[in-house]
PQR file of N, CA, C, O and H, with PARSE charges and radii, in Angstrom:
ATOM      1  N   MET A   1      40.009  -4.257  11.841 -0.4000 1.5000
ATOM      2  CA  MET A   1      38.575  -4.465  11.927 -0.0000 2.0000
ATOM      3  C   MET A   1      37.917  -4.160  10.592  0.5500 1.7000
ATOM      4  O   MET A   1      38.125  -3.096  10.010 -0.5500 1.4000
ATOM      5  N   ALA A   2      37.132  -5.095  10.122 -0.4000 1.5000
ATOM      6  CA  ALA A   2      36.427  -4.912   8.852 -0.0000 2.0000
ATOM      7  C   ALA A   2      35.106  -4.192   9.094  0.5500 1.7000
ATOM      8  O   ALA A   2      34.405  -4.442  10.075 -0.5500 1.4000
ATOM      9  H   ALA A   2      36.963  -5.960  10.594  0.4000 1.0000
ATOM     10  N   ALA A   3      34.793  -3.304   8.179 -0.4000 1.5000
ATOM     11  CA  ALA A   3      33.524  -2.590   8.288 -0.0000 2.0000
ATOM     12  C   ALA A   3      32.388  -3.527   7.875  0.5500 1.7000
ATOM     13  O   ALA A   3      32.482  -4.225   6.865 -0.5500 1.4000
ATOM     14  H   ALA A   3      35.362  -3.101   7.383  0.4000 1.0000
ATOM     15  N   THR A   4      31.328  -3.531   8.659 -0.4000 1.5000
ATOM     16  CA  THR A   4      30.199  -4.393   8.322 -0.0000 2.0000
ATOM     17  C   THR A   4      29.155  -3.588   7.566  0.5500 1.7000
ATOM     18  O   THR A   4      28.935  -2.407   7.835 -0.5500 1.4000
ATOM     19  H   THR A   4      31.252  -2.964   9.479  0.4000 1.0000
ATOM     20  N   LYS A   5      28.524  -4.252   6.621 -0.4000 1.5000
ATOM     21  CA  LYS A   5      27.467  -3.588   5.862 -0.0000 2.0000
ATOM     22  C   LYS A   5      26.185  -3.593   6.679  0.5500 1.7000
ATOM     23  O   LYS A   5      25.859  -4.576   7.345 -0.5500 1.4000
ATOM     24  H   LYS A   5      28.702  -5.211   6.403  0.4000 1.0000
ATOM     25  N   THR A   6      25.475  -2.496   6.619 -0.4000 1.5000
ATOM     26  CA  THR A   6      24.186  -2.464   7.307 -0.0000 2.0000
ATOM     27  C   THR A   6      23.122  -2.968   6.343  0.5500 1.7000
ATOM     28  O   THR A   6      23.081  -2.572   5.178 -0.5500 1.4000
ATOM     29  H   THR A   6      25.740  -1.697   6.079  0.4000 1.0000
ATOM     30  N   ARG A   7      22.275  -3.834   6.841 -0.4000 1.5000
ATOM     31  CA  ARG A   7      21.217  -4.374   6.006 -0.0000 2.0000
ATOM     32  C   ARG A   7      19.919  -3.653   6.303  0.5500 1.7000
ATOM     33  O   ARG A   7      19.596  -3.371   7.457 -0.5500 1.4000
ATOM     34  H   ARG A   7      22.308  -4.156   7.788  0.4000 1.0000
ATOM     35  N   SER A   8      19.183  -3.359   5.254 -0.4000 1.5000
ATOM     36  CA  SER A   8      17.888  -2.722   5.429 -0.0000 2.0000
ATOM     37  C   SER A   8      16.877  -3.773   5.861  0.5500 1.7000
ATOM     38  O   SER A   8      16.750  -4.821   5.227 -0.5500 1.4000
ATOM     39  H   SER A   8      19.445  -3.588   4.316  0.4000 1.0000
ATOM     40  N   THR A   9      16.166  -3.495   6.930 -0.4000 1.5000
ATOM     41  CA  THR A   9      15.173  -4.449   7.407 -0.0000 2.0000
ATOM     42  C   THR A   9      13.761  -3.952   7.132  0.5500 1.7000
ATOM     43  O   THR A   9      12.790  -4.495   7.659 -0.5500 1.4000
ATOM     44  H   THR A   9      16.269  -2.644   7.445  0.4000 1.0000
ATOM     45  N   ARG A  10      13.653  -2.924   6.308 -0.4000 1.5000
ATOM     46  CA  ARG A  10      12.329  -2.405   5.987 -0.0000 2.0000
ATOM     47  C   ARG A  10      11.590  -3.372   5.090  0.5500 1.7000
ATOM     48  O   ARG A  10      12.121  -3.814   4.071 -0.5500 1.4000
ATOM     49  H   ARG A  10      14.442  -2.483   5.880  0.4000 1.0000
ATOM     50  N   LYS A  11      10.370  -3.702   5.462 -0.4000 1.5000
ATOM     51  CA  LYS A  11       9.560  -4.604   4.639 -0.0000 2.0000
ATOM     52  C   LYS A  11       8.971  -3.847   3.453  0.5500 1.7000
ATOM     53  O   LYS A  11       8.897  -4.374   2.343 -0.5500 1.4000
ATOM     54  H   LYS A  11       9.938  -3.343   6.290  0.4000 1.0000
ATOM     55  N   TYR A  12       8.556  -2.616   3.696 -0.4000 1.5000
ATOM     56  CA  TYR A  12       7.879  -1.825   2.680 -0.0000 2.0000
ATOM     57  C   TYR A  12       8.733  -0.629   2.286  0.5500 1.7000
ATOM     58  O   TYR A  12       9.364  -0.007   3.141 -0.5500 1.4000
ATOM     59  H   TYR A  12       8.616  -2.188   4.598  0.4000 1.0000
ATOM     60  N   GLY A  13       8.757  -0.303   0.995 -0.4000 1.5000
ATOM     61  CA  GLY A  13       9.526   0.831   0.505 -0.0000 2.0000
ATOM     62  C   GLY A  13       8.791   2.142   0.734  0.5500 1.7000
ATOM     63  O   GLY A  13       7.638   2.162   1.167 -0.5500 1.4000
ATOM     64  H   GLY A  13       8.245  -0.809   0.301  0.4000 1.0000
ATOM     65  N   GLU A  14       9.477   3.231   0.436 -0.4000 1.5000
ATOM     66  CA  GLU A  14       8.909   4.569   0.609 -0.0000 2.0000
ATOM     67  C   GLU A  14       7.702   4.779  -0.304  0.5500 1.7000
ATOM     68  O   GLU A  14       6.714   5.393   0.097 -0.5500 1.4000
ATOM     69  H   GLU A  14      10.413   3.215   0.085  0.4000 1.0000
ATOM     70  N   ALA A  15       7.788   4.268  -1.531 -0.4000 1.5000
ATOM     71  CA  ALA A  15       6.691   4.430  -2.492 -0.0000 2.0000
ATOM     72  C   ALA A  15       5.428   3.742  -1.998  0.5500 1.7000
ATOM     73  O   ALA A  15       4.320   4.223  -2.236 -0.5500 1.4000
ATOM     74  H   ALA A  15       8.591   3.769  -1.857  0.4000 1.0000
ATOM     75  N   ALA A  16       5.594   2.618  -1.312 -0.4000 1.5000
ATOM     76  CA  ALA A  16       4.437   1.888  -0.788 -0.0000 2.0000
ATOM     77  C   ALA A  16       3.718   2.712   0.275  0.5500 1.7000
ATOM     78  O   ALA A  16       2.488   2.759   0.303 -0.5500 1.4000
ATOM     79  H   ALA A  16       6.494   2.227  -1.119  0.4000 1.0000
ATOM     80  N   SER A  17       4.483   3.358   1.147 -0.4000 1.5000
ATOM     81  CA  SER A  17       3.852   4.154   2.192 -0.0000 2.0000
ATOM     82  C   SER A  17       3.135   5.367   1.607  0.5500 1.7000
ATOM     83  O   SER A  17       2.111   5.795   2.140 -0.5500 1.4000
ATOM     84  H   SER A  17       5.482   3.320   1.124  0.4000 1.0000
ATOM     85  N   LYS A  18       3.655   5.921   0.528 -0.4000 1.5000
ATOM     86  CA  LYS A  18       2.994   7.055  -0.142 -0.0000 2.0000
ATOM     87  C   LYS A  18       1.654   6.616  -0.727  0.5500 1.7000
ATOM     88  O   LYS A  18       0.665   7.343  -0.642 -0.5500 1.4000
ATOM     89  H   LYS A  18       4.487   5.574   0.095  0.4000 1.0000
ATOM     90  N   ARG A  19       1.627   5.418  -1.324 -0.4000 1.5000
ATOM     91  CA  ARG A  19       0.388   4.887  -1.908 -0.0000 2.0000
ATOM     92  C   ARG A  19      -0.661   4.628  -0.836  0.5500 1.7000
ATOM     93  O   ARG A  19      -1.840   4.927  -1.027 -0.5500 1.4000
ATOM     94  H   ARG A  19       2.431   4.827  -1.394  0.4000 1.0000
ATOM     95  N   VAL A  20      -0.230   4.070   0.290 -0.4000 1.5000
ATOM     96  CA  VAL A  20      -1.162   3.797   1.387 -0.0000 2.0000
ATOM     97  C   VAL A  20      -1.691   5.112   1.953  0.5500 1.7000
ATOM     98  O   VAL A  20      -2.880   5.238   2.247 -0.5500 1.4000
ATOM     99  H   VAL A  20       0.728   3.827   0.445  0.4000 1.0000
ATOM    100  N   GLU A  21      -0.798   6.085   2.102 -0.4000 1.5000
ATOM    101  CA  GLU A  21      -1.206   7.402   2.598 -0.0000 2.0000
ATOM    102  C   GLU A  21      -2.251   8.023   1.676  0.5500 1.7000
ATOM    103  O   GLU A  21      -3.240   8.591   2.139 -0.5500 1.4000
ATOM    104  H   GLU A  21       0.167   5.982   1.863  0.4000 1.0000
ATOM    105  N   SER A  22      -2.025   7.912   0.373 -0.4000 1.5000
ATOM    106  CA  SER A  22      -2.966   8.446  -0.613 -0.0000 2.0000
ATOM    107  C   SER A  22      -4.316   7.734  -0.520  0.5500 1.7000
ATOM    108  O   SER A  22      -5.366   8.373  -0.589 -0.5500 1.4000
ATOM    109  H   SER A  22      -1.221   7.451  -0.003  0.4000 1.0000
ATOM    110  N   ALA A  23      -4.283   6.414  -0.364 -0.4000 1.5000
ATOM    111  CA  ALA A  23      -5.522   5.643  -0.250 -0.0000 2.0000
ATOM    112  C   ALA A  23      -6.296   6.047   1.000  0.5500 1.7000
ATOM    113  O   ALA A  23      -7.523   6.142   0.966 -0.5500 1.4000
ATOM    114  H   ALA A  23      -3.430   5.895  -0.308  0.4000 1.0000
ATOM    115  N   MET A  24      -5.588   6.285   2.102 -0.4000 1.5000
ATOM    116  CA  MET A  24      -6.247   6.695   3.341 -0.0000 2.0000
ATOM    117  C   MET A  24      -6.923   8.063   3.176  0.5500 1.7000
ATOM    118  O   MET A  24      -8.034   8.280   3.658 -0.5500 1.4000
ATOM    119  H   MET A  24      -4.591   6.207   2.129  0.4000 1.0000
ATOM    120  N   HIS A  25      -6.232   8.980   2.486 -0.4000 1.5000
ATOM    121  CA  HIS A  25      -6.815  10.302   2.234 -0.0000 2.0000
ATOM    122  C   HIS A  25      -8.081  10.168   1.401  0.5500 1.7000
ATOM    123  O   HIS A  25      -9.091  10.813   1.683 -0.5500 1.4000
ATOM    124  H   HIS A  25      -5.329   8.804   2.094  0.4000 1.0000
ATOM    125  N   ARG A  26      -8.020   9.317   0.361 -0.4000 1.5000
ATOM    126  CA  ARG A  26      -9.187   9.118  -0.505 -0.0000 2.0000
ATOM    127  C   ARG A  26     -10.332   8.467   0.265  0.5500 1.7000
ATOM    128  O   ARG A  26     -11.497   8.772   0.008 -0.5500 1.4000
ATOM    129  H   ARG A  26      -7.199   8.793   0.132  0.4000 1.0000
ATOM    130  N   MET A  27     -10.018   7.571   1.209 -0.4000 1.5000
ATOM    131  CA  MET A  27     -11.058   6.945   2.012 -0.0000 2.0000
ATOM    132  C   MET A  27     -11.768   7.986   2.872  0.5500 1.7000
ATOM    133  O   MET A  27     -12.998   8.027   2.921 -0.5500 1.4000
ATOM    134  H   MET A  27      -9.072   7.323   1.418  0.4000 1.0000
ATOM    135  N   HIS A  28     -10.986   8.826   3.548 -0.4000 1.5000
ATOM    136  CA  HIS A  28     -11.574   9.849   4.413 -0.0000 2.0000
ATOM    137  C   HIS A  28     -12.375  10.875   3.614  0.5500 1.7000
ATOM    138  O   HIS A  28     -13.350  11.440   4.110 -0.5500 1.4000
ATOM    139  H   HIS A  28      -9.987   8.793   3.507  0.4000 1.0000
ATOM    140  N   LYS A  29     -11.951  11.105   2.376 -0.4000 1.5000
ATOM    141  CA  LYS A  29     -12.650  12.041   1.507 -0.0000 2.0000
ATOM    142  C   LYS A  29     -13.924  11.410   0.940  0.5500 1.7000
ATOM    143  O   LYS A  29     -14.852  12.115   0.544 -0.5500 1.4000
ATOM    144  H   LYS A  29     -11.159  10.646   1.974  0.4000 1.0000
ATOM    145  N   GLY A  30     -13.957  10.065   0.906 -0.4000 1.5000
ATOM    146  CA  GLY A  30     -15.136   9.362   0.403 -0.0000 2.0000
ATOM    147  C   GLY A  30     -15.059   9.007  -1.065  0.5500 1.7000
ATOM    148  O   GLY A  30     -16.075   8.667  -1.671 -0.5500 1.4000
ATOM    149  H   GLY A  30     -13.203   9.492   1.227  0.4000 1.0000
ATOM    150  N   THR A  31     -13.859   9.080  -1.659 -0.4000 1.5000
ATOM    151  CA  THR A  31     -13.727   8.807  -3.090 -0.0000 2.0000
ATOM    152  C   THR A  31     -13.040   7.477  -3.382  0.5500 1.7000
ATOM    153  O   THR A  31     -12.868   7.113  -4.546 -0.5500 1.4000
ATOM    154  H   THR A  31     -13.033   9.357  -1.167  0.4000 1.0000
ATOM    155  N   LEU A  32     -12.649   6.751  -2.342 -0.4000 1.5000
ATOM    156  CA  LEU A  32     -11.978   5.463  -2.541 -0.0000 2.0000
ATOM    157  C   LEU A  32     -13.034   4.382  -2.748  0.5500 1.7000
ATOM    158  O   LEU A  32     -13.905   4.181  -1.902 -0.5500 1.4000
ATOM    159  H   LEU A  32     -12.789   7.047  -1.397  0.4000 1.0000
ATOM    160  N   LYS A  33     -12.947   3.688  -3.885 -0.4000 1.5000
ATOM    161  CA  LYS A  33     -13.907   2.639  -4.221 -0.0000 2.0000
ATOM    162  C   LYS A  33     -13.205   1.295  -4.277  0.5500 1.7000
ATOM    163  O   LYS A  33     -12.015   1.215  -4.579 -0.5500 1.4000
ATOM    164  H   LYS A  33     -12.239   3.852  -4.573  0.4000 1.0000
ATOM    165  N   SER A  34     -13.959   0.234  -3.982 -0.4000 1.5000
ATOM    166  CA  SER A  34     -13.400  -1.106  -4.037 -0.0000 2.0000
ATOM    167  C   SER A  34     -13.781  -1.773  -5.356  0.5500 1.7000
ATOM    168  O   SER A  34     -14.589  -1.250  -6.124 -0.5500 1.4000
ATOM    169  H   SER A  34     -14.926   0.299  -3.737  0.4000 1.0000
ATOM    170  N   GLY A  35     -13.194  -2.919  -5.598 -0.4000 1.5000
ATOM    171  CA  GLY A  35     -13.536  -3.693  -6.793 -0.0000 2.0000
ATOM    172  C   GLY A  35     -12.715  -3.297  -7.992  0.5500 1.7000
ATOM    173  O   GLY A  35     -12.025  -2.277  -7.973 -0.5500 1.4000
ATOM    174  H   GLY A  35     -12.538  -3.344  -4.975  0.4000 1.0000
ATOM    175  N   PRO A  36     -12.788  -4.115  -9.059 -0.5600 1.5000
ATOM    176  CA  PRO A  36     -12.019  -3.836 -10.269  0.2800 2.0000
ATOM    177  C   PRO A  36     -12.481  -2.543 -10.944  0.5500 1.7000
ATOM    178  O   PRO A  36     -13.664  -2.358 -11.230 -0.5500 1.4000
ATOM    179  N   GLY A  37     -11.536  -1.674 -11.183 -0.4000 1.5000
ATOM    180  CA  GLY A  37     -11.861  -0.400 -11.834 -0.0000 2.0000
ATOM    181  C   GLY A  37     -12.643   0.544 -10.944  0.5500 1.7000
ATOM    182  O   GLY A  37     -13.215   1.516 -11.436 -0.5500 1.4000
ATOM    183  H   GLY A  37     -10.576  -1.824 -10.950  0.4000 1.0000
ATOM    184  N   GLY A  38     -12.683   0.281  -9.639 -0.4000 1.5000
ATOM    185  CA  GLY A  38     -13.405   1.159  -8.718 -0.0000 2.0000
ATOM    186  C   GLY A  38     -14.904   1.109  -8.906  0.5500 1.7000
ATOM    187  O   GLY A  38     -15.600   2.084  -8.623 -0.5500 1.4000
ATOM    188  H   GLY A  38     -12.218  -0.509  -9.240  0.4000 1.0000
ATOM    189  N   LYS A  39     -15.414  -0.023  -9.381 -0.4000 1.5000
ATOM    190  CA  LYS A  39     -16.850  -0.133  -9.657 -0.0000 2.0000
ATOM    191  C   LYS A  39     -17.648  -0.612  -8.456  0.5500 1.7000
ATOM    192  O   LYS A  39     -18.875  -0.689  -8.515 -0.5500 1.4000
ATOM    193  H   LYS A  39     -14.849  -0.816  -9.611  0.4000 1.0000
ATOM    194  N   GLY A  40     -16.962  -0.934  -7.368 -0.4000 1.5000
ATOM    195  CA  GLY A  40     -17.653  -1.410  -6.172 -0.0000 2.0000
ATOM    196  C   GLY A  40     -18.126  -0.261  -5.313  0.5500 1.7000
ATOM    197  O   GLY A  40     -18.226   0.878  -5.769 -0.5500 1.4000
ATOM    198  H   GLY A  40     -15.965  -0.872  -7.321  0.4000 1.0000
ATOM    199  N   GLY A  41     -18.413  -0.571  -4.079 -0.4000 1.5000
ATOM    200  CA  GLY A  41     -18.910   0.440  -3.158 -0.0000 2.0000
ATOM    201  C   GLY A  41     -17.798   1.277  -2.566  0.5500 1.7000
ATOM    202  O   GLY A  41     -16.616   1.019  -2.789 -0.5500 1.4000
ATOM    203  H   GLY A  41     -18.332  -1.496  -3.708  0.4000 1.0000
ATOM    204  N   THR A  42     -18.194   2.282  -1.809 -0.4000 1.5000
ATOM    205  CA  THR A  42     -17.241   3.159  -1.140 -0.0000 2.0000
ATOM    206  C   THR A  42     -16.587   2.411   0.011  0.5500 1.7000
ATOM    207  O   THR A  42     -17.254   1.713   0.774 -0.5500 1.4000
ATOM    208  H   THR A  42     -19.155   2.492  -1.628  0.4000 1.0000
ATOM    209  N   VAL A  43     -15.279   2.565   0.125 -0.4000 1.5000
ATOM    210  CA  VAL A  43     -14.522   1.896   1.187 -0.0000 2.0000
ATOM    211  C   VAL A  43     -14.692   2.652   2.492  0.5500 1.7000
ATOM    212  O   VAL A  43     -14.482   3.864   2.547 -0.5500 1.4000
ATOM    213  H   VAL A  43     -14.736   3.132  -0.494  0.4000 1.0000
ATOM    214  N   LYS A  44     -15.078   1.928   3.554 -0.4000 1.5000
ATOM    215  CA  LYS A  44     -15.249   2.546   4.867 -0.0000 2.0000
ATOM    216  C   LYS A  44     -14.272   1.983   5.892  0.5500 1.7000
ATOM    217  O   LYS A  44     -14.093   2.559   6.964 -0.5500 1.4000
ATOM    218  H   LYS A  44     -15.249   0.944   3.509  0.4000 1.0000
ATOM    219  N   SER A  45     -13.640   0.857   5.565 -0.4000 1.5000
ATOM    220  CA  SER A  45     -12.750   0.188   6.499 -0.0000 2.0000
ATOM    221  C   SER A  45     -11.301   0.627   6.309  0.5500 1.7000
ATOM    222  O   SER A  45     -10.805   0.715   5.186 -0.5500 1.4000
ATOM    223  H   SER A  45     -13.785   0.389   4.693  0.4000 1.0000
ATOM    224  N   ARG A  46     -10.635   0.899   7.430 -0.4000 1.5000
ATOM    225  CA  ARG A  46      -9.226   1.292   7.414 -0.0000 2.0000
ATOM    226  C   ARG A  46      -8.365   0.178   6.824  0.5500 1.7000
ATOM    227  O   ARG A  46      -7.466   0.437   6.024 -0.5500 1.4000
ATOM    228  H   ARG A  46     -11.038   0.828   8.342  0.4000 1.0000
ATOM    229  N   GLU A  47      -8.647  -1.072   7.227 -0.4000 1.5000
ATOM    230  CA  GLU A  47      -7.877  -2.217   6.735 -0.0000 2.0000
ATOM    231  C   GLU A  47      -8.019  -2.379   5.234  0.5500 1.7000
ATOM    232  O   GLU A  47      -7.047  -2.690   4.546 -0.5500 1.4000
ATOM    233  H   GLU A  47      -9.377  -1.282   7.877  0.4000 1.0000
ATOM    234  N   GLN A  48      -9.223  -2.171   4.723 -0.4000 1.5000
ATOM    235  CA  GLN A  48      -9.456  -2.302   3.284 -0.0000 2.0000
ATOM    236  C   GLN A  48      -8.710  -1.200   2.531  0.5500 1.7000
ATOM    237  O   GLN A  48      -8.165  -1.448   1.456 -0.5500 1.4000
ATOM    238  H   GLN A  48     -10.013  -1.918   5.282  0.4000 1.0000
ATOM    239  N   ALA A  49      -8.682   0.004   3.080 -0.4000 1.5000
ATOM    240  CA  ALA A  49      -7.968   1.114   2.445 -0.0000 2.0000
ATOM    241  C   ALA A  49      -6.472   0.816   2.364  0.5500 1.7000
ATOM    242  O   ALA A  49      -5.832   1.094   1.350 -0.5500 1.4000
ATOM    243  H   ALA A  49      -9.124   0.205   3.954  0.4000 1.0000
ATOM    244  N   ILE A  50      -5.921   0.253   3.433 -0.4000 1.5000
ATOM    245  CA  ILE A  50      -4.502  -0.105   3.449 -0.0000 2.0000
ATOM    246  C   ILE A  50      -4.221  -1.178   2.413  0.5500 1.7000
ATOM    247  O   ILE A  50      -3.224  -1.108   1.694 -0.5500 1.4000
ATOM    248  H   ILE A  50      -6.440   0.027   4.257  0.4000 1.0000
ATOM    249  N   ALA A  51      -5.099  -2.174   2.335 -0.4000 1.5000
ATOM    250  CA  ALA A  51      -4.930  -3.261   1.364 -0.0000 2.0000
ATOM    251  C   ALA A  51      -4.969  -2.732  -0.068  0.5500 1.7000
ATOM    252  O   ALA A  51      -4.197  -3.182  -0.915 -0.5500 1.4000
ATOM    253  H   ALA A  51      -5.909  -2.231   2.919  0.4000 1.0000
ATOM    254  N   ILE A  52      -5.848  -1.794  -0.339 -0.4000 1.5000
ATOM    255  CA  ILE A  52      -5.944  -1.206  -1.678 -0.0000 2.0000
ATOM    256  C   ILE A  52      -4.677  -0.415  -1.991  0.5500 1.7000
ATOM    257  O   ILE A  52      -4.149  -0.504  -3.100 -0.5500 1.4000
ATOM    258  H   ILE A  52      -6.474  -1.428   0.349  0.4000 1.0000
ATOM    259  N   GLY A  53      -4.185   0.359  -1.020 -0.4000 1.5000
ATOM    260  CA  GLY A  53      -2.956   1.128  -1.212 -0.0000 2.0000
ATOM    261  C   GLY A  53      -1.766   0.230  -1.503  0.5500 1.7000
ATOM    262  O   GLY A  53      -0.964   0.527  -2.388 -0.5500 1.4000
ATOM    263  H   GLY A  53      -4.614   0.431  -0.119  0.4000 1.0000
ATOM    264  N   LEU A  54      -1.644  -0.875  -0.758 -0.4000 1.5000
ATOM    265  CA  LEU A  54      -0.540  -1.815  -0.982 -0.0000 2.0000
ATOM    266  C   LEU A  54      -0.664  -2.507  -2.329  0.5500 1.7000
ATOM    267  O   LEU A  54       0.338  -2.754  -3.000 -0.5500 1.4000
ATOM    268  H   LEU A  54      -2.296  -1.117  -0.039  0.4000 1.0000
ATOM    269  N   SER A  55      -1.881  -2.817  -2.722 -0.4000 1.5000
ATOM    270  CA  SER A  55      -2.113  -3.454  -4.021 -0.0000 2.0000
ATOM    271  C   SER A  55      -1.713  -2.517  -5.159  0.5500 1.7000
ATOM    272  O   SER A  55      -1.100  -2.945  -6.137 -0.5500 1.4000
ATOM    273  H   SER A  55      -2.695  -2.616  -2.176  0.4000 1.0000
ATOM    274  N   GLU A  56      -2.065  -1.233  -5.024 -0.4000 1.5000
ATOM    275  CA  GLU A  56      -1.678  -0.245  -6.039 -0.0000 2.0000
ATOM    276  C   GLU A  56      -0.155  -0.117  -6.100  0.5500 1.7000
ATOM    277  O   GLU A  56       0.421  -0.029  -7.184 -0.5500 1.4000
ATOM    278  H   GLU A  56      -2.563  -0.885  -4.229  0.4000 1.0000
ATOM    279  N   ALA A  57       0.488  -0.108  -4.943 -0.4000 1.5000
ATOM    280  CA  ALA A  57       1.949  -0.002  -4.889 -0.0000 2.0000
ATOM    281  C   ALA A  57       2.589  -1.219  -5.542  0.5500 1.7000
ATOM    282  O   ALA A  57       3.571  -1.096  -6.273 -0.5500 1.4000
ATOM    283  H   ALA A  57       0.019  -0.180  -4.062  0.4000 1.0000
ATOM    284  N   ARG A  58       2.027  -2.397  -5.276 -0.4000 1.5000
ATOM    285  CA  ARG A  58       2.535  -3.641  -5.856 -0.0000 2.0000
ATOM    286  C   ARG A  58       2.434  -3.589  -7.388  0.5500 1.7000
ATOM    287  O   ARG A  58       3.352  -4.008  -8.093 -0.5500 1.4000
ATOM    288  H   ARG A  58       1.228  -2.497  -4.683  0.4000 1.0000
ATOM    289  N   ASP A  59       1.302  -3.069  -7.891 -0.4000 1.5000
ATOM    290  CA  ASP A  59       1.101  -2.948  -9.339 -0.0000 2.0000
ATOM    291  C   ASP A  59       2.119  -2.009  -9.974  0.5500 1.7000
ATOM    292  O   ASP A  59       2.533  -2.213 -11.115 -0.5500 1.4000
ATOM    293  H   ASP A  59       0.556  -2.729  -7.319  0.4000 1.0000
ATOM    294  N   LYS A  60       2.521  -0.978  -9.229 -0.4000 1.5000
ATOM    295  CA  LYS A  60       3.479   0.004  -9.754 -0.0000 2.0000
ATOM    296  C   LYS A  60       4.928  -0.442  -9.586  0.5500 1.7000
ATOM    297  O   LYS A  60       5.847   0.242 -10.037 -0.5500 1.4000
ATOM    298  H   LYS A  60       2.184  -0.813  -8.302  0.4000 1.0000
ATOM    299  N   GLY A  61       5.135  -1.594  -8.934 -0.4000 1.5000
ATOM    300  CA  GLY A  61       6.492  -2.129  -8.790 -0.0000 2.0000
ATOM    301  C   GLY A  61       7.241  -1.666  -7.562  0.5500 1.7000
ATOM    302  O   GLY A  61       8.468  -1.758  -7.517 -0.5500 1.4000
ATOM    303  H   GLY A  61       4.389  -2.150  -8.567  0.4000 1.0000
ATOM    304  N   ALA A  62       6.525  -1.165  -6.554 -0.4000 1.5000
ATOM    305  CA  ALA A  62       7.182  -0.725  -5.323 -0.0000 2.0000
ATOM    306  C   ALA A  62       7.591  -1.930  -4.481  0.5500 1.7000
ATOM    307  O   ALA A  62       7.132  -3.050  -4.705 -0.5500 1.4000
ATOM    308  H   ALA A  62       5.528  -1.091  -6.590  0.4000 1.0000
ATOM    309  N   LYS A  63       8.461  -1.674  -3.510 -0.4000 1.5000
ATOM    310  CA  LYS A  63       8.923  -2.755  -2.638 -0.0000 2.0000
ATOM    311  C   LYS A  63       7.840  -3.085  -1.610  0.5500 1.7000
ATOM    312  O   LYS A  63       7.677  -2.409  -0.593 -0.5500 1.4000
ATOM    313  H   LYS A  63       8.833  -0.763  -3.328  0.4000 1.0000
ATOM    314  N   VAL A  64       7.109  -4.154  -1.924 -0.4000 1.5000
ATOM    315  CA  VAL A  64       6.021  -4.619  -1.056 -0.0000 2.0000
ATOM    316  C   VAL A  64       6.109  -6.147  -1.045  0.5500 1.7000
ATOM    317  O   VAL A  64       6.211  -6.756  -2.110 -0.5500 1.4000
ATOM    318  H   VAL A  64       7.241  -4.703  -2.750  0.4000 1.0000
ATOM    319  N   PRO A  65       6.072  -6.781   0.135 -0.5600 1.5000
ATOM    320  CA  PRO A  65       6.093  -8.236   0.169  0.2800 2.0000
ATOM    321  C   PRO A  65       4.889  -8.818  -0.575  0.5500 1.7000
ATOM    322  O   PRO A  65       3.820  -8.209  -0.617 -0.5500 1.4000
ATOM    323  N   ARG A  66       5.075  -9.993  -1.157 -0.4000 1.5000
ATOM    324  CA  ARG A  66       3.965 -10.582  -1.911 -0.0000 2.0000
ATOM    325  C   ARG A  66       2.861 -11.016  -0.976  0.5500 1.7000
ATOM    326  O   ARG A  66       3.087 -11.252   0.211 -0.5500 1.4000
ATOM    327  H   ARG A  66       5.943 -10.488  -1.123  0.4000 1.0000
ATOM    328  N   LYS A  67       1.648 -11.120  -1.530 -0.4000 1.5000
ATOM    329  CA  LYS A  67       0.507 -11.513  -0.735 -0.0000 2.0000
ATOM    330  C   LYS A  67       0.635 -12.971  -0.307  0.5500 1.7000
ATOM    331  O   LYS A  67       1.155 -13.802  -1.052 -0.5500 1.4000
ATOM    332  H   LYS A  67       1.464 -10.929  -2.494  0.4000 1.0000
ATOM    333  N   LYS A  68       0.153 -13.276   0.905 -0.4000 1.5000
ATOM    334  CA  LYS A  68       0.147 -14.660   1.377 -0.0000 2.0000
ATOM    335  C   LYS A  68      -1.016 -15.384   0.741  0.5500 1.7000
ATOM    336  O   LYS A  68      -2.064 -14.792   0.485 -0.5500 1.4000
ATOM    337  H   LYS A  68      -0.270 -12.601   1.510  0.4000 1.0000
ATOM    338  N   ASP A  69      -0.828 -16.680   0.485 -0.4000 1.5000
ATOM    339  CA  ASP A  69      -1.892 -17.469  -0.148 -0.0000 2.0000
ATOM    340  C   ASP A  69      -3.022 -17.766   0.775  0.5500 1.7000
ATOM    341  O   ASP A  69      -3.987 -18.421   0.379 -0.5500 1.4000
ATOM    342  H   ASP A  69       0.024 -17.161   0.693  0.4000 1.0000
TER
END
């Protein structure tokens, strides 16, 4: 019997989840801003905070699927 390799089915890497967690903390604290360079308004939406965290992770080269068109 040949040993089979296990394939990772995780869509997002560990670094991505850390970035999202950090963004959520900043949102609850009231310091998470939207827009380029954080020049927009304060983020109040959970979905927007997650999107910002994933975008930051993507910029840093973490394992995150590319955005859909």
